[in-house]
C-alpha positions in Angstrom: 123.5 71.6 30.4 125.8 69.9 27.6 129.3 70.1 28.8 131.9 70.8 25.8 134.8 68.9 25.4 137.5 70.9 24.1 141.0 70.3 22.0 143.4 69.7 25.1 147.4 70.9 25.3 149.0 67.5 25.9 152.4 69.1 26.0 153.4 72.6 27.3 154.6 73.8 23.8 151.3 72.6 21.9 149.2 75.1 20.0 147.5 73.0 17.8 147.2 68.9 16.5 145.3 66.8 14.2 142.4 65.0 15.9 143.5 61.6 14.1 140.8 59.3 15.4 137.4 58.9 17.4 137.1 56.2 18.8 133.9 56.6 20.3 130.8 57.7 18.3 127.4 60.0 18.8 125.2 58.2 21.1 127.8 56.5 23.0 127.7 56.0 26.9 131.5 57.3 28.5 132.9 57.2 32.3 135.5 59.4 33.2 139.4 57.4 32.1 137.5 56.1 28.6 139.4 56.9 26.0 137.7 59.4 23.8 140.0 60.1 20.5 143.3 59.9 19.2 145.1 63.4 18.6 148.3 64.1 16.8 150.7 66.7 18.2 153.9 67.6 16.7 156.1 65.2 19.0 153.4 62.3 19.5 150.2 60.2 19.0 148.2 60.5 21.9 144.6 59.2 23.7 142.6 61.6 25.1 140.7 60.5 28.3 137.1 61.4 29.1 137.0 63.6 31.9 132.9 63.5 32.9 130.7 60.6 32.9 127.9 60.8 30.4 127.1 60.4 26.5 128.3 61.8 23.4 125.8 63.6 21.9 127.6 66.0 19.0 130.8 65.0 17.4 132.0 68.6 16.2 135.2 67.9 14.5 136.1 64.6 12.6 138.7 62.3 11.3 141.7 63.6 10.1 141.3 67.3 10.7 144.7 69.1 11.0 145.5 72.1 12.6 142.4 72.0 15.4 143.5 75.0 17.9 144.0 74.2 21.5 140.8 74.9 23.6 138.3 74.5 20.4 135.6 72.6 21.2 135.7 69.3 19.3 132.7 67.3 20.6 129.8 67.9 23.2 129.1 65.5 26.3 124.9 64.8 27.4 125.2 64.5 31.2 122.1 61.7 32.9 118.6 62.8 31.8 120.3 65.2 28.6 119.0 64.8 25.1 121.0 65.7 22.1 118.1 68.3 21.6 119.8 70.2 24.2 122.8 70.9 22.6 122.5 74.7 20.7 122.0 74.6 17.1 125.1 76.4 16.6 127.3 75.0 13.6 130.4 73.2 14.6 133.7 75.4 14.4 136.5 75.4 12.4 139.5 73.5 12.8 141.2 76.3 11.3 139.7 79.1 13.7 141.9 79.6 16.6 140.0 79.2 20.0 140.0 81.8 23.2 142.4 80.4 25.3 142.1 82.7 28.1 140.8 81.0 31.6 136.9 82.0 31.7 135.8 84.6 34.2 135.8 83.3 37.2 133.1 85.9 38.6 130.7 85.3 36.0 129.0 81.9 35.6 130.8 80.8 32.6 129.3 78.0 30.2 130.2 74.5 31.0 132.2 72.7 29.4 135.7 70.7 30.0 138.2 73.4 31.2 135.1 75.7 31.6 132.5 76.3 34.6 130.3 74.2 36.1 126.6 74.2 35.4 124.2 75.4 38.6 122.5 72.3 38.5 124.6 68.6 39.4 123.6 65.2 37.2 119.9 64.5 39.5 118.4 67.4 38.2 118.5 68.9 41.4 119.9 72.6 42.8 123.7 72.3 43.5 125.3 74.1 46.0 127.6 77.0 45.8 130.5 76.2 44.0 133.4 76.0 46.6 136.3 79.0 46.2 140.0 78.6 46.8 141.9 80.4 49.5 141.9 83.2 46.8 138.3 83.7 46.9 137.7 83.0 43.3 136.2 79.9 41.9 137.2 76.2 42.1 136.3 74.1 38.9 134.9 71.0 39.9 133.9 68.1 37.2 130.7 66.4 38.3 132.4 62.8 39.3 135.1 64.7 40.7 132.1 66.5 43.3 130.2 63.8 44.4 133.8 61.9 45.3 135.2 63.8 47.1 131.7 64.2 48.7 132.2 60.5 49.6 135.3 60.3 51.1 135.4 63.6 52.8 138.0 65.1 50.9 138.3 69.3 50.9 138.1 70.8 47.6 139.7 74.0 48.1 142.9 72.1 49.0 143.4 70.3 45.9 145.4 71.8 42.8 143.4 70.8 39.7 145.2 68.7 36.8 142.2 69.2 34.2 142.1 72.3 31.6 142.6 75.0 33.1 143.0 73.8 36.3 139.7 72.1 36.3 139.4 69.5 39.4 138.9 66.2 38.1 138.5 62.6 39.6 142.6 61.6 39.3 143.1 64.6 41.2 140.3 63.7 44.2 141.5 60.2 44.6 145.1 61.2 44.8 144.2 63.5 47.7 142.2 60.7 49.5 145.3 58.1 48.8 147.1 61.2 50.8 149.0 62.3 48.3 150.3 66.2 48.5 147.6 68.6 48.0 149.9 71.3 47.2 150.3 72.8 43.6 153.8 71.5 42.3 156.7 73.3 42.8 156.8 76.1 40.1 160.3 75.3 39.8 159.8 71.5 39.1 157.7 72.6 35.8 160.6 74.5 34.7 163.1 71.5 35.1 160.9 69.3 33.3 158.9 71.1 30.7 160.5 72.3 27.0 161.1 75.8 27.0 158.1 77.8 25.1 158.0 77.6 20.8 160.1 80.5 19.9 159.6 81.7 16.2 162.5 81.0 14.6 164.8 83.7 13.3 163.6 86.1 10.9 165.5 85.7 7.2 164.3 86.0 3.5 160.8 85.3 3.3 159.2 82.1 1.4 158.9 84.4 -2.4 161.9 86.0 -1.6 163.7 82.3 -1.6 161.3 80.7 -4.3 161.9 83.8 -6.9 165.9 82.8 -6.4 164.7 79.6 -7.5 162.6 80.9 -10.5 163.0 78.5 -13.5 164.4 75.6 -11.5 162.7 72.4 -11.0 161.9 71.8 -6.9 159.2 70.3 -4.8 158.2 72.4 -2.1 157.6 70.6 1.1 155.8 71.8 4.0 156.4 72.3 7.7 154.9 70.0 10.0 154.6 70.2 13.3 157.5 68.3 15.0 159.8 69.8 11.8 158.8 73.8 13.2 159.2 72.9 17.1 162.5 71.5 16.0 162.9 74.8 13.9 162.2 77.2 16.5 164.1 75.4 19.6 166.9 75.2 18.3 167.5 78.7 16.5 166.3 79.4 20.5 169.4 77.3 21.8 171.9 78.9 19.1 171.2 82.3 19.8 170.2 82.2 23.7 173.0 79.4 24.8 176.1 80.2 25.1 177.4 77.1 23.7 181.7 76.2 24.0 183.0 72.5 23.6 185.3 70.1 25.1 186.6 67.2 23.3 188.2 63.7 24.3 189.6 60.5 22.1 188.6 57.7 24.1 189.6 54.5 24.0 187.1 51.4 23.6 189.2 48.4 23.4 188.9 46.8 26.9 185.2 47.8 26.4 184.3 45.9 23.6 186.1 42.9 25.3 184.0 43.3 28.2 180.5 44.5 26.3 182.0 40.8 23.7 181.9 38.4 27.2 178.9 40.2 29.0 176.9 39.5 25.6 177.8 35.6 25.5 176.9 35.2 29.3 173.4 37.1 28.6 172.5 35.1 25.5 169.8 33.1 27.7 168.2 35.8 28.7 167.9 37.5 25.2 169.9 40.2 26.0 172.5 42.1 24.2 174.1 45.1 25.0 175.1 48.2 22.9 178.1 50.7 22.9 175.2 52.9 23.8 174.0 51.1 26.4 177.8 51.9 28.0 177.8 55.3 26.9 174.6 56.2 28.8 175.8 54.2 31.8 179.0 56.0 32.0 177.4 59.3 31.6 174.8 58.8 34.1 177.8 57.9 36.7 179.8 60.7 35.8 177.1 63.1 36.6 177.3 61.4 40.4 181.0 62.3 40.2 181.0 65.4 39.0 177.3 66.7 40.6 178.0 70.2 40.1 177.5 69.4 36.6 174.1 68.2 36.7 171.9 70.7 36.3 169.8 73.1 34.3 169.4 76.5 33.5 165.9 77.7 34.8 165.8 81.6 33.8 167.1 83.2 36.4 168.6 80.4 38.6 170.3 77.0 38.0 168.5 73.7 38.9 170.8 70.8 40.7 169.6 67.4 40.0 170.1 64.8 42.5 169.2 62.1 40.3 171.0 61.3 36.7 168.1 61.4 34.3 169.9 61.1 30.9 168.5 61.9 27.1 169.6 59.9 24.2 168.4 61.4 20.9 166.6 58.6 18.5 166.5 59.6 14.5 162.8 59.0 13.3 160.9 60.1 9.9 160.8 63.9 9.6 162.4 65.0 12.9 164.0 63.6 16.4 162.9 62.5 19.8 165.1 62.6 23.2 163.6 60.1 25.5 164.6 60.1 28.9 166.0 57.1 30.9 165.4 58.1 34.6 167.6 56.9 37.5 170.2 55.7 35.2 172.6 56.3 37.4 170.6 53.0 39.8 170.1 51.2 36.9 171.5 47.7 35.3 173.0 47.8 31.9 170.5 45.2 31.1 167.3 47.0 32.4 169.2 50.3 30.6 169.2 48.4 27.1 165.8 46.8 27.6 163.8 50.6 28.6 166.1 51.8 25.4 165.0 49.9 23.3 161.2 50.5 24.1 162.0 54.2 24.3 163.5 54.5 21.1 160.6 51.8 19.3 157.5 53.8 20.9 159.6 57.2 19.9 159.9 55.4 15.9 156.2 54.7 16.4 155.2 58.4 18.0 153.8 56.7 20.9 156.1 58.2 23.7 153.9 60.3 26.6 155.1 64.0 26.8 156.7 63.2 30.9 158.6 60.4 28.6 160.8 63.0 26.8 160.5 65.9 28.8 163.0 66.6 31.5 166.7 65.4 32.0 170.0 67.4 32.7 171.8 66.0 30.3 171.7 64.4 26.8 173.9 62.1 24.2 173.2 61.8 20.8 175.6 59.4 18.8 175.8 58.9 14.9 178.6 56.7 15.2 176.7 53.8 13.5 176.5 56.2 10.3 180.1 56.4 9.7 180.6 60.3 11.5 183.9 60.6 13.6 183.4 63.2 15.3 180.5 66.8 15.4 179.0 69.1 17.8 175.3 68.9 18.9 173.2 71.5 20.0 172.4 71.9 23.6 168.7 70.6 24.2 166.8 73.4 26.6 167.2 73.8 30.0 170.3 70.6 29.6 173.4 72.3 30.9 175.3 69.3 28.6 175.2 67.3 25.5 177.9 64.7 24.6 178.2 64.2 20.9 179.7 60.9 20.2 181.2 59.4 17.2 182.5 56.1 15.4 184.6 54.0 17.1 188.1 53.2 14.6 191.5 52.2 14.6 193.8 54.3 15.4 197.2 54.1 15.5 198.1 55.2 19.7 201.3 55.4 21.8 201.2 53.6 24.9 202.0 53.9 28.6 206.1 53.2 27.9 206.2 54.8 24.5 205.1 52.1 22.0 203.0 52.2 19.0 200.1 50.1 19.6 196.3 50.2 17.4 193.6 50.7 19.5 189.6 51.4 18.5 189.3 55.3 19.8 186.1 57.3 19.8 186.0 60.4 19.5 183.3 62.6 21.3 182.3 66.0 22.1 180.9 67.7 25.0 178.6 71.0 24.2 178.2 73.2 28.0 175.8 75.7 28.5 178.6 78.2 29.7 175.8 80.0 32.2 175.1 76.0 34.1 179.1 74.6 33.7 182.1 76.1 33.5 185.3 74.9 31.4 186.7 73.4 34.6 184.0 71.6 35.6 183.3 70.8 32.1 186.2 69.2 31.9 186.0 67.4 35.2 182.9 65.7 33.5 184.3 64.7 30.3 187.0 63.1 32.5 184.8 61.4 34.3 182.8 59.9 31.0 186.0 58.9 29.9 187.3 57.2 33.0 184.4 55.3 33.3 184.4 54.4 29.4 188.0 52.9 29.4 187.4 51.0 33.1 184.1 49.7 32.4 184.5 47.5 35.3 184.0 50.4 37.3 180.8 50.8 36.3 179.1 47.5 37.8 181.1 48.4 40.9 
């Protein structure tokens, strides 16, 4: 029976997307893992892979279609022996129509499709064995390819957790299990830590009509919100309303760091490496989170998750919004490695080519506006993070030395925004003090 390919949810907050470009045509043969199309989400343009093997029988949603709801059928895949005439002659769905997102009735014989049930016949046309059931007695949904691989490798499907749409078991799940990977479902607490909070509606305010009426007779341009701007509006409104922020401020003298950075960059010229001040800030924060380990934590609804690695997110401005790609295990990496990784993430963020796992997670974030000449500012915490460091510009200022003498130093003002549910005042002060010590004594970061 033909398989419906559904619009996937490529991130936890995705409700709809734009089908940017098909990379296959009707009549093309595809295998599991082949790239079918490019889909634009609120954050990035991502490639969508085939789960099953077969022939593209019909494309239901064309290139450039916007507002395609998650789980809307976008194409039909024919299995071996099936023809285009087997496809129902129902009209193609409207990209704007909402698709049913509820899981299929597991006790019924659901329609076959990506994220739906299996047909009662396998790819050879012979009668298939009874569908396997999980420990809860409910039917397991498995792609034909995954079922064959499981049979060949002796993998017990009832012990697997599917990563396909609606929990469907796919080829990658079986191969991972056969390679000795864990067969248990991912811990819900881990998902809470890495996934962004569900998109919430912005706070109520004057309606668009009411605001436009105020400016009647004045020239203006109306700009519709894209997916990214809607998400930013919702998440930051939620953050300011639900997170009890408090702010800690320090001035950091940078002269020792700037001198050390210059010496390192001269030595690294042959390797075409040029370290930025931001690279040192990332390293300083990562090490500080290890020193003050109780502050390396996130808010998880009804509990706190204390992380062991220092996964540091860094805000990157792009046209129409921003990303916060995450540098994982930053405390373990050299400055040159952090520099190269940050440049790569920033470049792909501006091209909207980041995968969700590259901008989700982390316990701490950095927002640096110093390059724009901003002396200091207060940043909004990105949930579920426990804190974010707002970094201003390094400027020449008069300072009083240890012996009371007046001198001139390059001073950078920073503000630590803290979630009081996760980090109390004294703990936040210890974290900021550790960051300051690392930046003012940069050689310590290499010890």
